[in-house]
C-alpha distance (Angstrom), angle and dihedral (degrees) to the residues before:
residue distance angle dihedral
M1 . . .
Q2 3.81 . .
R3 3.81 93.2 .
A4 3.82 92.2 46.0
Q5 3.77 90.6 50.8
R6 3.81 90.9 48.7
K7 3.79 91.6 53.9
L8 3.80 91.2 52.2
E9 3.81 91.5 47.2
H10 3.80 90.6 50.9
I11 3.79 90.0 56.8
K12 3.80 93.1 43.5
F13 3.80 95.2 51.2
A14 3.80 94.2 38.8
L15 3.79 88.3 59.4
E16 3.82 92.4 43.9
T17 3.83 98.6 45.8
G18 3.79 99.1 37.9
F19 3.83 117.0 -178.0
G20 3.78 130.0 -18.0
P21 2.92 148.0 -31.5
E22 3.82 84.4 -163.5
S23 3.80 117.8 59.6
T24 3.79 126.7 -116.6
H25 3.85 86.4 -136.7
F26 3.79 92.1 -135.2
E27 3.79 84.4 127.4
D28 3.84 87.4 71.2
I29 3.83 90.3 65.0
R30 3.76 122.7 79.6
F31 3.81 131.1 176.4
I32 3.78 128.8 -133.9
H33 3.81 107.2 -120.4
N34 3.82 115.9 -121.3
C35 3.82 107.3 -147.5
L36 3.84 91.9 -177.2
P37 3.79 105.7 45.6
E38 3.84 95.8 156.5
L39 3.80 90.4 -147.5
N40 3.79 138.4 114.0
P41 3.80 124.1 -145.7
A42 3.81 89.0 -108.9
D43 3.81 89.2 61.6
I44 3.83 92.3 64.5
V45 3.81 115.1 97.8
L46 3.81 118.1 -166.4
S47 3.78 97.6 161.4
A48 3.78 116.3 107.4
D49 3.79 138.4 -170.7
L50 3.81 113.9 -129.5
F51 3.80 124.6 172.6
G52 3.80 89.8 -16.4
K53 3.83 95.5 -53.9
M54 3.79 128.3 102.0
L55 3.77 122.8 -121.3
C56 3.79 122.6 -160.4
A57 3.80 88.1 -138.3
P58 3.82 134.2 -1.9
F59 3.80 93.5 -100.8
L60 3.81 129.1 128.6
I61 3.78 129.6 -164.0
D62 3.76 92.7 -141.4
A63 3.81 128.2 -144.4
I64 3.81 113.6 -54.8
T65 3.80 115.2 151.4
G66 3.80 152.1 -32.1
G67 3.77 139.9 133.8
T68 3.78 101.9 98.0
D69 3.79 132.1 64.8
A70 3.81 89.3 -123.9
V71 3.84 91.2 72.4
T72 3.81 97.0 43.9
E73 3.78 91.2 101.7
I74 3.80 91.5 53.6
N75 3.80 93.4 53.3
S76 3.77 89.5 44.4
K77 3.82 90.3 56.1
I78 3.81 92.7 44.7
A79 3.79 90.5 51.9
S80 3.81 90.5 49.5
V81 3.83 90.7 51.9
A82 3.80 92.1 48.6
C83 3.81 90.8 48.5
K84 3.83 94.4 49.1
T85 3.80 94.2 46.9
G86 3.82 97.4 40.3
I87 3.82 96.0 -125.2
A88 3.80 133.1 127.7
M89 3.78 126.5 -98.3
A90 3.79 139.1 -166.8
V91 3.78 129.8 -156.0
G92 3.80 127.5 -133.4
S93 3.78 121.4 -98.3
Q94 3.79 114.7 -47.5
Y95 3.80 92.6 -171.6
G96 3.78 95.2 107.6
T97 3.78 93.4 46.3
V98 3.79 96.3 49.7
K99 3.84 88.1 51.1
T100 3.79 98.1 45.4
G101 3.81 107.9 14.7
V102 3.82 89.8 -127.1
G103 3.82 118.3 136.1
R104 3.77 97.6 16.2
N105 3.78 93.0 142.8
S106 3.80 90.4 60.9
Y107 3.83 87.0 68.2
T108 3.78 105.3 32.2
V109 3.84 88.8 56.9
V110 3.79 86.6 70.6
R111 3.80 94.3 68.9
E112 3.79 90.6 42.6
N113 3.82 89.8 59.5
N114 3.83 97.8 33.0
P115 3.81 106.0 32.7
D116 3.78 99.3 162.7
G117 3.79 103.3 28.2
I118 3.79 131.3 104.5
V119 3.78 109.9 -91.4
F120 3.80 128.5 -179.3
A121 3.79 121.9 -149.9
N122 3.82 117.3 -145.2
V123 3.81 133.6 -149.4
S124 3.77 140.5 160.4
A125 3.81 120.4 -98.4
L126 3.84 84.5 -117.4
S127 3.82 91.7 67.1
T128 3.77 121.6 112.0
P129 3.82 117.5 -119.5
Q130 3.81 89.2 -108.0
Q131 3.81 92.3 52.0
A132 3.78 89.1 49.3
Q133 3.80 91.2 51.9
D134 3.80 90.3 47.1
A135 3.84 88.3 55.4
V136 3.80 89.9 51.8
N137 3.79 92.7 47.5
M138 3.81 91.6 48.4
L139 3.81 89.9 63.7
E140 3.81 101.8 25.0
A141 3.80 78.6 -122.6
D142 3.80 125.6 -162.1
A143 3.81 93.0 -147.6
L144 3.78 140.9 -0.4
E145 3.78 126.8 -122.7
I146 3.80 116.4 -151.5
H147 3.75 106.7 -161.2
L148 3.82 127.0 -147.0
N149 3.81 116.4 -160.1
P150 3.84 113.0 155.4
A151 3.83 94.1 148.3
Q152 3.79 91.3 52.5
E153 3.81 92.4 46.3
L154 3.80 92.3 51.6
M155 3.82 91.7 52.0
M156 3.84 92.2 44.4
P157 3.82 111.5 92.2
E158 3.81 91.2 -143.7
G159 3.81 94.3 34.0
D160 3.82 129.4 129.5
R161 3.80 118.7 -92.1
Y162 3.80 100.0 -172.0
F163 3.81 117.4 86.5
S164 3.83 105.0 154.0
G165 3.80 117.8 110.3
L166 3.80 93.9 25.9
L167 3.80 95.3 121.1
D168 3.78 92.7 54.1
N169 3.81 90.8 47.7
M170 3.78 91.6 48.5
M171 3.79 89.9 53.1
Q172 3.76 90.4 52.1
I173 3.77 90.8 51.0
R174 3.82 92.0 47.9
D175 3.83 91.8 50.2
K176 3.79 94.9 49.6
V177 3.81 107.4 38.7
D178 3.77 117.6 85.1
V179 3.84 98.5 -132.0
P180 3.82 134.3 61.4
V181 3.81 116.0 -79.8
I182 3.80 122.8 -132.6
V183 3.80 119.3 -160.9
K184 3.79 107.6 -142.3
E185 3.78 135.1 -173.5
T186 3.82 119.3 -154.8
G187 3.77 104.3 -134.7
C188 3.81 107.8 -44.9
G189 3.80 98.5 81.1
I190 3.81 135.2 -126.2
A191 3.81 116.7 -91.5
G192 3.78 127.6 -145.9
E193 3.79 92.4 -105.3
S194 3.81 90.8 56.4
Y195 3.82 93.1 44.4
S196 3.81 88.1 53.6
L197 3.81 94.4 47.9
L198 3.82 91.9 47.6
A199 3.81 93.5 45.5
E200 3.79 91.6 48.5
N201 3.79 87.5 55.9
G202 3.78 94.6 52.0
F203 3.80 104.8 -93.1
T204 3.79 115.2 139.1
F205 3.84 105.9 166.8
F206 3.79 120.8 73.6
D207 3.81 139.5 174.0
C208 3.82 107.4 -163.8
A209 3.84 96.2 -162.9
G210 3.79 91.9 -171.8
C211 3.77 133.7 -163.4
G212 3.81 116.8 -82.6
G213 3.78 99.9 63.0
T214 3.78 131.5 67.0
N215 3.82 105.0 -6.3
F216 3.81 113.0 -146.1
P217 3.85 96.8 -178.2
V218 3.81 86.5 57.3
I219 3.82 91.8 45.4
E220 3.80 92.0 50.2
A221 3.79 89.9 47.9
R222 3.80 89.3 53.3
R223 3.79 89.6 50.0
A224 3.78 90.6 52.2
D225 3.82 91.6 43.0
V226 3.85 92.7 -124.8
E227 3.78 133.4 121.3
P228 3.84 113.1 -97.1
E229 3.82 89.3 -149.9
E230 3.81 111.5 176.9
M231 3.83 92.4 -7.0
A232 3.81 87.1 75.8
F233 3.81 87.6 72.5
W234 3.80 97.0 40.6
G235 3.80 119.5 124.9
N236 3.77 145.5 46.3
P237 3.83 113.6 -64.8
T238 3.80 112.6 -118.2
A239 3.82 95.1 -112.7
W240 3.81 91.0 51.1
S241 3.81 92.5 48.0
L242 3.80 88.6 53.0
L243 3.84 91.3 50.0
D244 3.80 89.1 51.8
A245 3.80 89.0 50.8
A246 3.80 91.3 50.0
A247 3.79 90.6 52.2
T248 3.81 94.4 45.1
L249 3.82 113.9 30.2
D250 3.78 126.9 73.5
D251 3.81 126.6 -130.3
E252 3.81 91.2 -95.6
S253 3.81 91.6 66.8
F254 3.79 122.0 94.6
L255 3.78 115.6 -140.1
I256 3.81 128.7 -164.8
A257 3.81 115.3 -163.4
S258 3.78 114.6 -150.3
G259 3.78 137.1 150.6
G260 3.79 120.6 94.2
I261 3.81 96.8 -4.8
D262 3.80 105.7 143.8
D263 3.80 104.8 146.9
A264 3.80 141.8 31.9
A265 3.81 92.5 -101.6
K266 3.82 90.1 65.5
A267 3.78 92.2 38.1
V268 3.84 94.1 55.4
R269 3.82 89.6 50.3
A270 3.79 90.4 51.0
F271 3.81 90.7 51.8
A272 3.81 90.5 47.6
L273 3.79 89.0 54.5
G274 3.80 90.4 56.2
A275 3.78 107.9 -85.8
D276 3.81 118.4 148.8
M277 3.80 93.6 -162.7
V278 3.80 137.1 13.2
G279 3.77 122.9 -136.0
M280 3.81 127.7 -155.5
S281 3.80 129.0 -177.1
G282 3.80 116.8 146.7
I283 3.79 95.5 49.2
I284 3.83 91.9 49.5
L285 3.77 92.7 47.8
K286 3.83 90.1 50.3
I287 3.80 94.3 50.0
I288 3.81 94.3 45.2
S289 3.81 91.4 47.3
E290 3.80 96.4 46.4
Q291 3.79 104.4 29.5
G292 3.80 109.3 14.5
T293 3.79 138.0 -118.6
D294 3.80 97.3 -59.3
A295 3.80 89.8 59.0
A296 3.80 90.4 49.3
V297 3.80 90.6 51.4
K298 3.83 90.6 50.8
F299 3.81 90.6 48.0
I300 3.81 92.4 54.3
E301 3.81 92.6 44.1
H302 3.77 89.3 51.4
M303 3.79 90.7 50.6
Q304 3.77 89.9 51.7
Q305 3.81 91.4 51.2
R306 3.80 93.6 46.1
L307 3.80 92.4 47.0
S308 3.80 88.4 53.2
D309 3.80 88.9 51.2
Y310 3.81 91.3 52.6
L311 3.77 92.0 49.9
L312 3.80 90.6 52.9
L313 3.81 91.3 49.1
L314 3.79 89.1 53.4
G315 3.80 95.3 44.7
C316 3.81 93.9 -115.4
R317 3.81 124.5 139.5
N318 3.81 94.4 -163.4
I319 3.77 140.9 7.4
K320 3.83 95.7 -93.8
E321 3.79 90.7 60.6
L322 3.82 86.9 61.3
R323 3.77 88.9 72.6
N324 3.80 89.5 71.7
T325 3.80 97.4 46.5
P326 3.80 115.7 110.2
I327 3.78 114.4 -107.7
I328 3.80 133.8 -179.0
F329 3.79 122.9 -134.0
S330 3.80 123.0 -153.0
G331 3.79 142.8 156.1
Q332 3.81 122.6 27.9
T333 3.81 90.3 -17.9
I334 3.82 89.1 72.4
D335 3.83 88.6 53.2
F336 3.80 89.2 49.7
M337 3.80 92.1 50.4
Q338 3.78 92.6 48.5
C339 3.80 92.1 50.7
R340 3.81 89.7 49.5
A341 3.82 92.0 46.5
Y342 3.84 92.4 -119.4
A343 3.76 114.5 154.6
A344 3.80 106.0 -128.1
A345 3.79 93.2 -158.4
A346 3.80 91.7 55.6
F347 3.81 93.2 44.8
S348 3.79 88.7 49.0
K349 3.78 89.8 64.8
K350 3.77 105.6 35.4
R351 3.82 138.5 13.4
R352 3.80 123.5 -172.0
């Protein structure tokens, strides 16, 4: 009952608190307009091949919920939206379900409503390899997200307090499951040092889930009826996490940008910073909850169209060409780059 109640409270407070209070810092990034793009709208290609399946656009409805029958309808609706728009989706943590068997229907409904789409399973880094494989099998998943959330756990009254040995356990999971493994944060971002450590140990798929979007330390504080104080601002803003990735990862890595991305303007900046895919969760949950699935489908279709427009205005045929478009950095992001010894002029011309 406690876990089921927690899942419902997460949704309640995610909708109430929204994004922030920290910024993603995408506002510190500006493009140079190309008045002679020499392209037509038909030249723009957003479709992408991932794990042998085609996506209409490189978008992901990122992990939201699951684990109790009360949220089965939400995951059913999310799966329907992903299916209708031809984009990928991930489920919320399956850790409780693979341990107890409770709430299984809240996940299996995803494949019922999205039989041929790309679906990511999701477990804690504390899971055993067998539990991780069970999560994959539950969804016939195309990949597995392993989520890292120490800040959330510390703010959660019933949260875990033991974080040593996680890397070794994650490597065991990766080596034993039969699908690709994605290392995912949950709203505090991945820093360059962590990207390097993970890459050195063989991980190649990442979801930065930066600060500036859904804020789980704040949500857990609301659940506990305490003030989050400075923890509300803890984490690496999404744009900064992407810059760290661009400075650290090689071209063989696959990077999902998530954390506060709720429109095409932020998405195109994330792609320009080196992302291969953009993830959204809070905005999709809000639209589905308040307006329904048809509105969520229209929102994603509008994002696809607007992203295509931005590519044309920048003279790019696809998202990877965005990495070579000139961009201007300003504000606190310049301070961040100076402290990290990143040359702004070089980053302005090429990322990853």
